[in-house]
All heavy atoms as TSV, in Angstrom:
chain	resi	resn	atom	element	x	y	z
A	1	MET	N	N	-15.514	24.891	24.520
A	1	MET	CA	C	-14.329	25.325	23.869
A	1	MET	C	C	-14.591	25.364	22.347
A	1	MET	O	O	-15.081	24.498	21.698
A	1	MET	CB	C	-13.275	24.329	24.161
A	1	MET	CG	C	-11.970	24.581	23.410
A	1	MET	SD	S	-10.699	23.354	23.766
A	1	MET	CE	C	-9.359	24.180	22.750
A	2	THR	N	N	-14.023	26.468	21.754
A	2	THR	CA	C	-14.072	26.549	20.267
A	2	THR	C	C	-12.741	26.091	19.689
A	2	THR	O	O	-11.673	26.486	20.200
A	2	THR	CB	C	-14.285	28.045	19.860
A	2	THR	OG1	O	-15.430	28.476	20.419
A	2	THR	CG2	C	-14.230	28.163	18.325
A	3	LEU	N	N	-12.817	25.113	18.742
A	3	LEU	CA	C	-11.558	24.655	18.136
A	3	LEU	C	C	-11.154	25.636	17.075
A	3	LEU	O	O	-12.003	26.249	16.409
A	3	LEU	CB	C	-11.858	23.284	17.603
A	3	LEU	CG	C	-12.047	22.109	18.736
A	3	LEU	CD1	C	-12.497	20.837	17.917
A	3	LEU	CD2	C	-10.851	21.880	19.482
A	4	PRO	N	N	-9.925	25.610	16.814
A	4	PRO	CA	C	-9.310	26.493	15.745
A	4	PRO	C	C	-9.859	26.107	14.357
A	4	PRO	O	O	-10.111	24.960	14.034
A	4	PRO	CB	C	-7.772	26.270	15.773
A	4	PRO	CG	C	-7.517	25.568	17.029
A	4	PRO	CD	C	-8.824	24.851	17.503
A	5	ASN	N	N	-9.972	27.148	13.510
A	5	ASN	CA	C	-10.420	26.892	12.115
A	5	ASN	C	C	-9.285	26.513	11.155
A	5	ASN	O	O	-9.474	25.798	10.285
A	5	ASN	CB	C	-11.136	28.044	11.544
A	5	ASN	CG	C	-12.499	28.240	12.052
A	5	ASN	OD1	O	-13.248	27.236	12.338
A	5	ASN	ND2	N	-12.846	29.460	12.192
A	6	ASP	N	N	-8.090	26.915	11.489
A	6	ASP	CA	C	-6.875	26.581	10.627
A	6	ASP	C	C	-6.574	25.088	10.848
A	6	ASP	O	O	-6.462	24.583	11.874
A	6	ASP	CB	C	-5.701	27.505	11.121
A	6	ASP	CG	C	-4.399	27.205	10.307
A	6	ASP	OD1	O	-3.736	26.073	10.738
A	6	ASP	OD2	O	-4.248	27.813	9.289
A	7	PRO	N	N	-6.610	24.415	9.694
A	7	PRO	CA	C	-6.309	22.891	9.712
A	7	PRO	C	C	-5.049	22.439	10.541
A	7	PRO	O	O	-5.204	21.527	11.245
A	7	PRO	CB	C	-6.389	22.535	8.262
A	7	PRO	CG	C	-7.102	23.493	7.571
A	7	PRO	CD	C	-6.844	24.819	8.290
A	8	ALA	N	N	-4.120	23.147	10.192
A	8	ALA	CA	C	-2.732	22.728	10.982
A	8	ALA	C	C	-2.782	22.966	12.493
A	8	ALA	O	O	-2.350	22.233	13.296
A	8	ALA	CB	C	-1.585	23.450	10.353
A	9	ILE	N	N	-3.358	24.139	12.894
A	9	ILE	CA	C	-3.509	24.312	14.312
A	9	ILE	C	C	-4.540	23.419	14.950
A	9	ILE	O	O	-4.351	22.811	15.896
A	9	ILE	CB	C	-3.930	25.796	14.544
A	9	ILE	CG1	C	-2.659	26.694	14.044
A	9	ILE	CG2	C	-4.123	26.025	16.006
A	9	ILE	CD1	C	-3.059	28.227	14.060
A	10	LEU	N	N	-5.571	23.089	14.203
A	10	LEU	CA	C	-6.720	22.146	14.613
A	10	LEU	C	C	-5.956	20.780	14.848
A	10	LEU	O	O	-6.272	20.126	15.895
A	10	LEU	CB	C	-7.756	22.166	13.608
A	10	LEU	CG	C	-8.842	21.029	13.848
A	10	LEU	CD1	C	-9.606	21.462	15.184
A	10	LEU	CD2	C	-9.795	20.900	12.722
A	11	LEU	N	N	-5.228	20.310	13.917
A	11	LEU	CA	C	-4.627	19.012	14.034
A	11	LEU	C	C	-3.771	19.014	15.284
A	11	LEU	O	O	-3.833	18.059	15.991
A	11	LEU	CB	C	-3.567	18.854	12.775
A	11	LEU	CG	C	-2.795	17.650	12.858
A	11	LEU	CD1	C	-3.594	16.398	12.651
A	11	LEU	CD2	C	-1.762	17.700	11.729
A	12	SER	N	N	-2.956	19.942	15.563
A	12	SER	CA	C	-2.115	19.962	16.750
A	12	SER	C	C	-2.909	19.995	17.914
A	12	SER	O	O	-2.605	19.142	18.952
A	12	SER	CB	C	-1.319	21.344	16.719
A	12	SER	OG	O	-0.422	21.354	17.913
A	13	VAL	N	N	-4.029	20.852	18.030
A	13	VAL	CA	C	-4.800	20.808	19.305
A	13	VAL	C	C	-5.541	19.530	19.513
A	13	VAL	O	O	-5.486	18.968	20.538
A	13	VAL	CB	C	-5.798	22.026	19.153
A	13	VAL	CG1	C	-6.804	21.874	20.189
A	13	VAL	CG2	C	-5.122	23.381	19.198
A	14	VAL	N	N	-6.062	19.003	18.383
A	14	VAL	CA	C	-6.891	17.745	18.595
A	14	VAL	C	C	-5.908	16.634	18.943
A	14	VAL	O	O	-6.270	15.940	19.874
A	14	VAL	CB	C	-7.666	17.511	17.391
A	14	VAL	CG1	C	-8.211	16.015	17.332
A	14	VAL	CG2	C	-8.781	18.417	17.151
A	15	ASN	N	N	-4.813	16.428	18.300
A	15	ASN	CA	C	-3.845	15.340	18.642
A	15	ASN	C	C	-3.383	15.505	20.079
A	15	ASN	O	O	-3.250	14.495	20.758
A	15	ASN	CB	C	-2.714	15.217	17.654
A	15	ASN	CG	C	-3.064	14.368	16.400
A	15	ASN	OD1	O	-4.016	13.624	16.471
A	15	ASN	ND2	N	-2.220	14.515	15.386
A	16	THR	N	N	-3.146	16.585	20.534
A	16	THR	CA	C	-2.731	16.877	21.948
A	16	THR	C	C	-3.786	16.397	22.853
A	16	THR	O	O	-3.491	15.727	23.777
A	16	THR	CB	C	-2.329	18.340	22.134
A	16	THR	OG1	O	-1.214	18.701	21.330
A	16	THR	CG2	C	-1.901	18.560	23.633
A	17	LYS	N	N	-5.022	16.854	22.601
A	17	LYS	CA	C	-6.158	16.467	23.446
A	17	LYS	C	C	-6.396	15.031	23.475
A	17	LYS	O	O	-6.678	14.355	24.487
A	17	LYS	CB	C	-7.470	17.226	23.030
A	17	LYS	CG	C	-7.286	18.792	23.448
A	17	LYS	CD	C	-8.603	19.351	23.179
A	17	LYS	CE	C	-8.581	20.848	23.828
A	17	LYS	NZ	N	-8.417	20.878	25.288
A	18	LEU	N	N	-6.348	14.301	22.255
A	18	LEU	CA	C	-6.435	12.938	22.203
A	18	LEU	C	C	-5.358	12.238	22.991
A	18	LEU	O	O	-5.613	11.236	23.631
A	18	LEU	CB	C	-6.383	12.483	20.739
A	18	LEU	CG	C	-7.623	12.801	19.856
A	18	LEU	CD1	C	-7.334	12.546	18.456
A	18	LEU	CD2	C	-8.832	12.059	20.370
A	19	ARG	N	N	-4.162	12.632	22.924
A	19	ARG	CA	C	-3.088	12.083	23.598
A	19	ARG	C	C	-3.176	12.219	25.156
A	19	ARG	O	O	-2.920	11.203	25.867
A	19	ARG	CB	C	-1.728	12.667	23.094
A	19	ARG	CG	C	-0.526	12.145	23.881
A	19	ARG	CD	C	0.735	12.890	23.598
A	19	ARG	NE	N	0.709	14.173	24.309
A	19	ARG	CZ	C	1.011	15.301	23.815
A	19	ARG	NH1	N	1.619	15.393	22.652
A	19	ARG	NH2	N	0.953	16.448	24.519
A	20	ASP	N	N	-3.612	13.409	25.570
A	20	ASP	CA	C	-3.573	13.756	26.992
A	20	ASP	C	C	-4.892	13.423	27.705
A	20	ASP	O	O	-4.842	13.281	29.041
A	20	ASP	CB	C	-3.155	15.183	27.253
A	20	ASP	CG	C	-1.830	15.409	26.740
A	20	ASP	OD1	O	-1.003	14.510	26.601
A	20	ASP	OD2	O	-1.458	16.652	26.607
A	21	PHE	N	N	-5.992	13.627	27.022
A	21	PHE	CA	C	-7.281	13.550	27.677
A	21	PHE	C	C	-8.434	12.554	27.259
A	21	PHE	O	O	-9.209	12.205	28.019
A	21	PHE	CB	C	-7.941	14.891	27.766
A	21	PHE	CG	C	-6.954	15.964	28.363
A	21	PHE	CD1	C	-6.427	16.927	27.427
A	21	PHE	CD2	C	-6.681	15.921	29.685
A	21	PHE	CE1	C	-5.630	17.932	27.974
A	21	PHE	CE2	C	-5.952	17.029	30.201
A	21	PHE	CZ	C	-5.342	17.982	29.284
A	22	TYR	N	N	-8.321	12.093	26.029
A	22	TYR	CA	C	-9.496	11.473	25.498
A	22	TYR	C	C	-9.060	10.051	24.817
A	22	TYR	O	O	-8.075	9.920	24.254
A	22	TYR	CB	C	-10.163	12.226	24.376
A	22	TYR	CG	C	-10.734	13.440	24.887
A	22	TYR	CD1	C	-10.120	14.706	24.753
A	22	TYR	CD2	C	-12.007	13.525	25.604
A	22	TYR	CE1	C	-10.721	15.903	25.267
A	22	TYR	CE2	C	-12.536	14.678	26.139
A	22	TYR	CZ	C	-11.912	15.815	25.918
A	22	TYR	OH	O	-12.385	17.035	26.437
A	23	PRO	N	N	-9.872	9.003	25.166
A	23	PRO	CA	C	-9.607	7.706	24.589
A	23	PRO	C	C	-9.953	7.546	23.186
A	23	PRO	O	O	-9.569	6.608	22.526
A	23	PRO	CB	C	-10.428	6.777	25.471
A	23	PRO	CG	C	-11.569	7.538	25.878
A	23	PRO	CD	C	-11.055	8.995	26.012
A	24	SER	N	N	-10.696	8.423	22.560
A	24	SER	CA	C	-11.176	8.329	21.235
A	24	SER	C	C	-11.591	9.749	20.642
A	24	SER	O	O	-11.937	10.656	21.513
A	24	SER	CB	C	-12.318	7.485	21.036
A	24	SER	OG	O	-13.483	7.958	21.609
A	25	LEU	N	N	-11.611	9.827	19.351
A	25	LEU	CA	C	-12.199	11.052	18.672
A	25	LEU	C	C	-13.645	11.349	19.074
A	25	LEU	O	O	-14.057	12.370	19.331
A	25	LEU	CB	C	-11.941	11.012	17.274
A	25	LEU	CG	C	-12.370	12.269	16.381
A	25	LEU	CD1	C	-11.592	13.546	16.957
A	25	LEU	CD2	C	-12.174	12.026	15.005
A	26	ASP	N	N	-14.258	10.187	19.141
A	26	ASP	CA	C	-15.808	10.254	19.557
A	26	ASP	C	C	-15.948	10.853	20.929
A	26	ASP	O	O	-16.790	11.751	21.157
A	26	ASP	CB	C	-16.536	8.978	19.513
A	26	ASP	CG	C	-16.698	8.398	18.112
A	26	ASP	OD1	O	-16.958	9.297	17.159
A	26	ASP	OD2	O	-16.591	7.299	17.881
A	27	ALA	N	N	-15.100	10.485	21.909
A	27	ALA	CA	C	-15.223	10.982	23.253
A	27	ALA	C	C	-14.830	12.474	23.290
A	27	ALA	O	O	-15.528	13.298	23.926
A	27	ALA	CB	C	-14.227	10.234	24.125
A	28	LEU	N	N	-13.797	12.841	22.416
A	28	LEU	CA	C	-13.423	14.241	22.476
A	28	LEU	C	C	-14.607	15.135	21.935
A	28	LEU	O	O	-14.985	16.160	22.453
A	28	LEU	CB	C	-12.198	14.417	21.499
A	28	LEU	CG	C	-11.719	15.804	21.383
A	28	LEU	CD1	C	-10.227	15.810	21.226
A	28	LEU	CD2	C	-12.324	16.553	20.179
A	29	CYS	N	N	-15.149	14.708	20.764
A	29	CYS	CA	C	-16.329	15.396	20.195
A	29	CYS	C	C	-17.534	15.471	21.123
A	29	CYS	O	O	-18.106	16.527	21.242
A	29	CYS	CB	C	-16.701	14.780	18.892
A	29	CYS	SG	S	-15.342	14.943	17.529
A	30	ASP	N	N	-17.890	14.405	21.766
A	30	ASP	CA	C	-18.935	14.367	22.751
A	30	ASP	C	C	-18.821	15.319	23.787
A	30	ASP	O	O	-19.694	16.109	24.147
A	30	ASP	CB	C	-19.228	12.957	23.272
A	30	ASP	CG	C	-19.853	11.982	22.298
A	30	ASP	OD1	O	-20.345	12.440	21.327
A	30	ASP	OD2	O	-19.761	10.824	22.573
A	31	ASP	N	N	-17.550	15.398	24.310
A	31	ASP	CA	C	-17.207	16.282	25.563
A	31	ASP	C	C	-17.178	17.752	25.125
A	31	ASP	O	O	-17.667	18.500	25.756
A	31	ASP	CB	C	-15.891	15.798	26.133
A	31	ASP	CG	C	-15.557	16.608	27.385
A	31	ASP	OD1	O	-16.498	16.580	28.345
A	31	ASP	OD2	O	-14.445	17.078	27.634
A	32	LEU	N	N	-16.734	18.032	23.882
A	32	LEU	CA	C	-16.571	19.339	23.483
A	32	LEU	C	C	-17.802	19.860	22.652
A	32	LEU	O	O	-17.916	21.056	22.378
A	32	LEU	CB	C	-15.344	19.521	22.586
A	32	LEU	CG	C	-13.973	19.227	23.300
A	32	LEU	CD1	C	-12.929	19.518	22.225
A	32	LEU	CD2	C	-13.769	20.116	24.511
A	33	GLY	N	N	-18.675	18.963	22.384
A	33	GLY	CA	C	-19.920	19.404	21.649
A	33	GLY	C	C	-19.516	19.778	20.232
A	33	GLY	O	O	-20.195	20.812	19.795
A	34	THR	N	N	-18.772	19.111	19.638
A	34	THR	CA	C	-18.271	19.536	18.169
A	34	THR	C	C	-18.503	18.247	17.236
A	34	THR	O	O	-18.775	17.206	17.606
A	34	THR	CB	C	-16.763	19.889	18.186
A	34	THR	OG1	O	-16.473	20.505	17.005
A	34	THR	CG2	C	-15.851	18.689	18.391
A	35	ASP	N	N	-18.466	18.566	15.984
A	35	ASP	CA	C	-18.845	17.694	14.924
A	35	ASP	C	C	-17.551	16.957	14.441
A	35	ASP	O	O	-16.611	17.511	13.976
A	35	ASP	CB	C	-19.442	18.467	13.790
A	35	ASP	CG	C	-19.898	17.516	12.645
A	35	ASP	OD1	O	-20.573	16.598	12.948
A	35	ASP	OD2	O	-19.547	17.721	11.464
A	36	LYS	N	N	-17.704	15.584	14.619
A	36	LYS	CA	C	-16.586	14.747	14.272
A	36	LYS	C	C	-16.249	14.817	12.745
A	36	LYS	O	O	-15.029	14.926	12.353
A	36	LYS	CB	C	-16.880	13.319	14.614
A	36	LYS	CG	C	-15.801	12.263	14.224
A	36	LYS	CD	C	-16.282	10.857	14.655
A	36	LYS	CE	C	-15.250	9.850	14.150
A	36	LYS	NZ	N	-15.767	8.559	14.520
A	37	ASP	N	N	-17.207	14.865	11.953
A	37	ASP	CA	C	-17.019	14.882	10.478
A	37	ASP	C	C	-16.351	16.187	10.064
A	37	ASP	O	O	-15.498	16.211	9.223
A	37	ASP	CB	C	-18.325	14.774	9.769
A	37	ASP	CG	C	-18.945	13.466	9.840
A	37	ASP	OD1	O	-18.232	12.439	10.124
A	37	ASP	OD2	O	-20.191	13.359	9.754
A	38	SER	N	N	-16.611	17.324	10.662
A	38	SER	CA	C	-16.013	18.672	10.492
A	38	SER	C	C	-14.506	18.498	10.786
A	38	SER	O	O	-13.691	18.965	10.027
A	38	SER	CB	C	-16.700	19.690	11.222
A	38	SER	OG	O	-15.958	20.903	11.144
A	39	ILE	N	N	-14.196	17.917	11.937
A	39	ILE	CA	C	-12.812	17.813	12.270
A	39	ILE	C	C	-12.036	16.945	11.280
A	39	ILE	O	O	-10.946	17.272	10.774
A	39	ILE	CB	C	-12.569	17.354	13.673
A	39	ILE	CG1	C	-13.107	18.271	14.705
A	39	ILE	CG2	C	-11.090	16.928	13.958
A	39	ILE	CD1	C	-13.136	17.793	16.059
A	40	GLU	N	N	-12.593	15.733	10.967
A	40	GLU	CA	C	-11.985	14.859	10.032
A	40	GLU	C	C	-11.797	15.476	8.668
A	40	GLU	O	O	-10.792	15.426	8.034
A	40	GLU	CB	C	-12.822	13.640	9.855
A	40	GLU	CG	C	-12.693	12.758	11.114
A	40	GLU	CD	C	-13.442	11.501	11.055
A	40	GLU	OE1	O	-14.685	11.546	10.672
A	40	GLU	OE2	O	-12.884	10.332	11.377
A	41	GLU	N	N	-12.836	16.274	8.189
A	41	GLU	CA	C	-12.704	16.952	6.921
A	41	GLU	C	C	-11.621	18.006	6.862
A	41	GLU	O	O	-10.870	18.110	5.858
A	41	GLU	CB	C	-14.035	17.560	6.557
A	41	GLU	CG	C	-13.976	18.512	5.268
A	41	GLU	CD	C	-14.978	18.115	4.319
A	41	GLU	OE1	O	-15.749	17.169	4.471
A	41	GLU	OE2	O	-14.976	18.861	3.232
A	42	LYS	N	N	-11.462	18.727	7.854
A	42	LYS	CA	C	-10.499	19.842	7.948
A	42	LYS	C	C	-9.084	19.243	7.947
A	42	LYS	O	O	-8.177	19.672	7.237
A	42	LYS	CB	C	-10.571	20.757	9.113
A	42	LYS	CG	C	-11.767	21.686	8.908
A	42	LYS	CD	C	-11.888	22.581	10.223
A	42	LYS	CE	C	-13.181	23.533	10.050
A	42	LYS	NZ	N	-13.379	24.313	11.203
A	43	CYS	N	N	-8.943	18.161	8.712
A	43	CYS	CA	C	-7.677	17.523	8.752
A	43	CYS	C	C	-7.278	16.749	7.522
A	43	CYS	O	O	-6.068	16.767	6.973
A	43	CYS	CB	C	-7.538	16.566	9.985
A	43	CYS	SG	S	-7.495	17.377	11.584
A	44	ARG	N	N	-8.369	16.344	6.781
A	44	ARG	CA	C	-8.089	15.606	5.457
A	44	ARG	C	C	-7.573	16.646	4.476
A	44	ARG	O	O	-6.744	16.262	3.587
A	44	ARG	CB	C	-9.342	15.180	4.973
A	44	ARG	CG	C	-9.289	13.633	4.684
A	44	ARG	CD	C	-10.562	13.038	4.184
A	44	ARG	NE	N	-11.265	12.353	5.222
A	44	ARG	CZ	C	-12.449	12.638	5.788
A	44	ARG	NH1	N	-13.092	13.510	5.183
A	44	ARG	NH2	N	-12.917	11.956	6.743
A	45	THR	N	N	-7.814	17.969	4.678
A	45	THR	CA	C	-7.509	18.937	3.633
A	45	THR	C	C	-5.908	19.173	3.633
A	45	THR	O	O	-5.358	19.664	2.687
A	45	THR	CB	C	-8.159	20.276	3.890
A	45	THR	OG1	O	-7.821	20.895	5.108
A	45	THR	CG2	C	-9.628	20.188	3.697
A	46	ILE	N	N	-5.278	18.681	4.726
A	46	ILE	CA	C	-3.854	18.876	4.877
A	46	ILE	C	C	-3.133	17.467	4.892
A	46	ILE	O	O	-2.100	17.276	5.291
A	46	ILE	CB	C	-3.363	19.708	6.047
A	46	ILE	CG1	C	-3.934	19.243	7.395
A	46	ILE	CG2	C	-3.730	21.154	5.828
A	46	ILE	CD1	C	-3.300	19.858	8.617
A	47	GLY	N	N	-3.973	16.429	4.381
A	47	GLY	CA	C	-3.438	15.076	4.374
A	47	GLY	C	C	-3.369	14.200	5.653
A	47	GLY	O	O	-2.678	13.271	5.595
A	48	TYR	N	N	-4.211	14.383	6.606
A	48	TYR	CA	C	-4.231	13.625	7.787
A	48	TYR	C	C	-5.643	12.945	7.960
A	48	TYR	O	O	-6.655	13.490	7.671
A	48	TYR	CB	C	-4.005	14.527	8.930
A	48	TYR	CG	C	-2.579	14.975	9.147
A	48	TYR	CD1	C	-2.075	16.088	8.422
A	48	TYR	CD2	C	-1.711	14.237	9.925
A	48	TYR	CE1	C	-0.789	16.505	8.485
A	48	TYR	CE2	C	-0.299	14.676	10.168
A	48	TYR	CZ	C	0.115	15.795	9.272
A	48	TYR	OH	O	1.366	16.128	9.502
A	49	GLU	N	N	-5.458	11.668	8.375
A	49	GLU	CA	C	-6.675	10.921	8.560
A	49	GLU	C	C	-6.549	10.304	10.098
A	49	GLU	O	O	-5.480	10.092	10.575
A	49	GLU	CB	C	-6.676	9.631	7.739
A	49	GLU	CG	C	-6.878	9.988	6.223
A	49	GLU	CD	C	-8.340	10.228	5.806
A	49	GLU	OE1	O	-9.213	9.842	6.452
A	49	GLU	OE2	O	-8.476	10.938	4.731
A	50	TYR	N	N	-7.744	10.206	10.632
A	50	TYR	CA	C	-7.805	9.756	12.007
A	50	TYR	C	C	-7.461	8.155	12.081
A	50	TYR	O	O	-8.115	7.430	11.248
A	50	TYR	CB	C	-9.112	9.976	12.665
A	50	TYR	CG	C	-9.288	9.452	14.105
A	50	TYR	CD1	C	-8.459	9.985	15.048
A	50	TYR	CD2	C	-10.168	8.510	14.416
A	50	TYR	CE1	C	-8.567	9.512	16.415
A	50	TYR	CE2	C	-10.254	7.988	15.729
A	50	TYR	CZ	C	-9.448	8.509	16.715
A	50	TYR	OH	O	-9.550	8.065	18.012
A	51	ASP	N	N	-6.564	7.834	12.778
A	51	ASP	CA	C	-6.327	6.381	13.081
A	51	ASP	C	C	-6.760	5.894	14.477
A	51	ASP	O	O	-6.273	6.346	15.456
A	51	ASP	CB	C	-4.819	6.093	12.961
A	51	ASP	CG	C	-4.416	4.648	13.100
A	51	ASP	OD1	O	-4.851	3.969	13.979
A	51	ASP	OD2	O	-3.466	4.257	12.264
A	52	GLU	N	N	-7.819	5.130	14.613
A	52	GLU	CA	C	-8.472	4.722	15.765
A	52	GLU	C	C	-7.432	3.958	16.642
A	52	GLU	O	O	-7.467	4.029	17.881
A	52	GLU	CB	C	-9.624	3.868	15.450
A	52	GLU	CG	C	-10.832	4.612	14.993
A	52	GLU	CD	C	-12.150	3.756	14.850
A	52	GLU	OE1	O	-12.270	2.831	15.672
A	52	GLU	OE2	O	-12.833	4.000	13.842
A	53	MET	N	N	-6.639	2.995	16.095
A	53	MET	CA	C	-5.692	2.267	16.756
A	53	MET	C	C	-4.633	3.083	17.509
A	53	MET	O	O	-4.316	2.795	18.620
A	53	MET	CB	C	-4.991	1.153	15.895
A	53	MET	CG	C	-5.949	0.188	15.207
A	53	MET	SD	S	-6.674	-0.820	16.533
A	53	MET	CE	C	-5.308	-1.809	17.020
A	54	ARG	N	N	-4.178	4.114	16.888
A	54	ARG	CA	C	-3.216	5.123	17.450
A	54	ARG	C	C	-3.980	6.190	18.282
A	54	ARG	O	O	-3.203	7.003	18.906
A	54	ARG	CB	C	-2.346	5.625	16.426
A	54	ARG	CG	C	-1.469	4.730	15.768
A	54	ARG	CD	C	-0.574	5.337	14.737
A	54	ARG	NE	N	0.331	4.371	14.160
A	54	ARG	CZ	C	1.245	4.669	13.243
A	54	ARG	NH1	N	1.388	5.985	12.920
A	54	ARG	NH2	N	2.104	3.790	12.803
A	55	ASN	N	N	-5.219	6.382	18.032
A	55	ASN	CA	C	-5.913	7.484	18.616
A	55	ASN	C	C	-5.300	8.888	18.286
A	55	ASN	O	O	-5.130	9.685	19.170
A	55	ASN	CB	C	-6.191	7.303	20.182
A	55	ASN	CG	C	-7.186	8.360	20.694
A	55	ASN	OD1	O	-8.131	8.700	20.105
A	55	ASN	ND2	N	-6.890	8.781	21.864
A	56	GLN	N	N	-4.962	9.030	17.096
A	56	GLN	CA	C	-4.424	10.287	16.658
A	56	GLN	C	C	-4.585	10.336	15.094
A	56	GLN	O	O	-4.905	9.479	14.301
A	56	GLN	CB	C	-2.928	10.384	16.942
A	56	GLN	CG	C	-2.105	9.493	16.231
A	56	GLN	CD	C	-0.650	9.520	16.617
A	56	GLN	OE1	O	-0.170	10.569	17.172
A	56	GLN	NE2	N	0.188	8.554	16.210
A	57	PHE	N	N	-4.478	11.683	14.570
A	57	PHE	CA	C	-4.433	11.901	13.103
A	57	PHE	C	C	-3.030	11.719	12.676
A	57	PHE	O	O	-2.094	12.281	13.319
A	57	PHE	CB	C	-5.003	13.323	12.867
A	57	PHE	CG	C	-6.428	13.512	12.936
A	57	PHE	CD1	C	-6.987	13.728	14.148
A	57	PHE	CD2	C	-7.226	13.313	11.790
A	57	PHE	CE1	C	-8.372	13.900	14.260
A	57	PHE	CE2	C	-8.510	13.424	11.945
A	57	PHE	CZ	C	-9.212	13.768	13.169
A	58	ILE	N	N	-2.948	10.880	11.595
A	58	ILE	CA	C	-1.546	10.617	11.080
A	58	ILE	C	C	-1.596	10.954	9.510
A	58	ILE	O	O	-2.554	10.983	8.931
A	58	ILE	CB	C	-1.060	9.243	11.365
A	58	ILE	CG1	C	-2.119	8.236	10.782
A	58	ILE	CG2	C	-0.903	8.969	12.832
A	58	ILE	CD1	C	-1.633	6.759	10.906
C-alpha cells in the first residue's frame, strides 16, 4: 500500500489504521514496508507527534 504524500491525509489514514489494525507505529510500518521516520516527519510538519501510550498522532 502506498501512503498519501499530503501530511493531513497521511495523518488521517495512519491514525485510522493505528486505531483499527495495529498495536504500534512500528507494527504498521513493518507490515506496510514503509519508513517510520518519514511518517513522523510529515506529520510533524503539521504539528503532530506520535504518542506511544495513545498509539496515535496527537
